C-alpha positions as CSV (number, residue, x, y, z in Angstrom):
1,M,12.6,1.5,-3.8
2,N,10.6,4.7,-4.2
3,Q,8.6,4.6,-7.4
4,Q,6.5,7.8,-7.9
5,I,3.6,7.4,-10.2
6,G,1.4,10.5,-10.4
7,P,-0.1,11.1,-7.0
8,A,0.9,7.7,-5.6
9,A,4.2,5.9,-5.0
10,I,5.6,2.5,-4.0
11,T,7.8,3.1,-1.0
12,R,8.8,-0.5,-0.1
13,H,8.7,-3.7,-2.2
14,G,9.4,-7.2,-1.0
15,I,8.6,-10.6,-2.3
16,F,5.2,-10.9,-0.5
17,G,4.9,-7.4,0.9
18,L,4.4,-3.9,-0.5
19,Q,4.0,-0.4,1.0
20,V,2.4,2.3,-1.0
21,C,2.0,6.0,-0.4
22,V,-1.4,7.1,-1.8
23,P,-3.9,10.0,-1.5
24,S,-5.9,9.5,1.7
25,D,-9.2,9.7,-0.2
26,W,-8.4,6.6,-2.4
27,T,-10.6,3.7,-1.9
28,D,-9.3,0.2,-1.0
29,D,-10.0,-0.8,-4.6
30,Q,-8.0,2.1,-6.0
31,V,-5.1,1.2,-3.7
32,V,-5.1,-2.5,-4.8
33,D,-5.5,-1.6,-8.5
34,F,-2.5,0.8,-8.2
35,A,-0.4,-1.9,-6.5
36,E,-1.3,-4.6,-9.1
37,T,-0.7,-2.3,-12.0
38,Q,2.7,-1.0,-10.8
39,A,4.0,-4.1,-9.1
40,P,2.0,-7.2,-10.0
41,S,2.0,-9.7,-7.1
42,G,2.3,-12.7,-9.3
43,T,0.0,-14.6,-7.0
44,E,-3.5,-15.9,-7.8
45,D,-5.2,-13.7,-5.2
46,G,-3.1,-10.6,-5.9
47,W,-2.3,-7.9,-3.4
48,K,-4.5,-7.6,-0.3
49,I,-4.5,-4.6,2.1
50,R,-3.1,-5.6,5.5
51,R,-6.0,-5.1,7.9
52,E,-5.9,-3.8,11.5
53,D,-6.5,-7.2,12.9
54,S,-3.3,-8.5,11.3
55,P,-0.5,-9.2,13.9
56,D,1.9,-8.0,11.3
57,L,0.7,-4.4,11.8
58,R,1.7,-4.6,15.5
59,G,-1.3,-2.4,16.5
60,D,-0.7,0.2,13.9
61,P,-3.6,1.4,11.8
62,E,-4.2,0.2,8.2
63,R,-3.6,3.8,6.9
64,V,-0.8,5.7,8.4
65,Q,-0.4,9.4,7.8
66,C,2.6,10.2,5.5
67,S,5.2,12.4,7.1
68,K,6.0,14.2,3.8
69,H,2.6,14.7,2.3
70,S,-0.3,15.8,4.4
71,T,-2.8,14.5,1.8
72,H,-1.3,11.0,1.6
73,V,-1.2,7.8,3.7
74,H,1.0,4.7,3.8
75,I,-0.7,1.3,3.4
76,M,0.9,-2.2,3.6
77,L,-0.3,-4.9,1.2
78,D,0.4,-8.6,1.3
79,A,0.5,-11.1,-1.6
């Protein structure tokens, strides 16, 4: 799934996981708001950014440079 919304896009969408491609200067709140608006989590706590201490990132950073857009990063979120 690649859903482009203005400057941001949902690049992967699972039941409890979401990847977004957003401008690198977006705050964490902007990222979460975008995710909830475009793909509501359906959970009480909503989407949460997967942090660097999460074993699910396997040592990768929270924000990974997009290979297509130099001004964007990819961020994983969990519900």
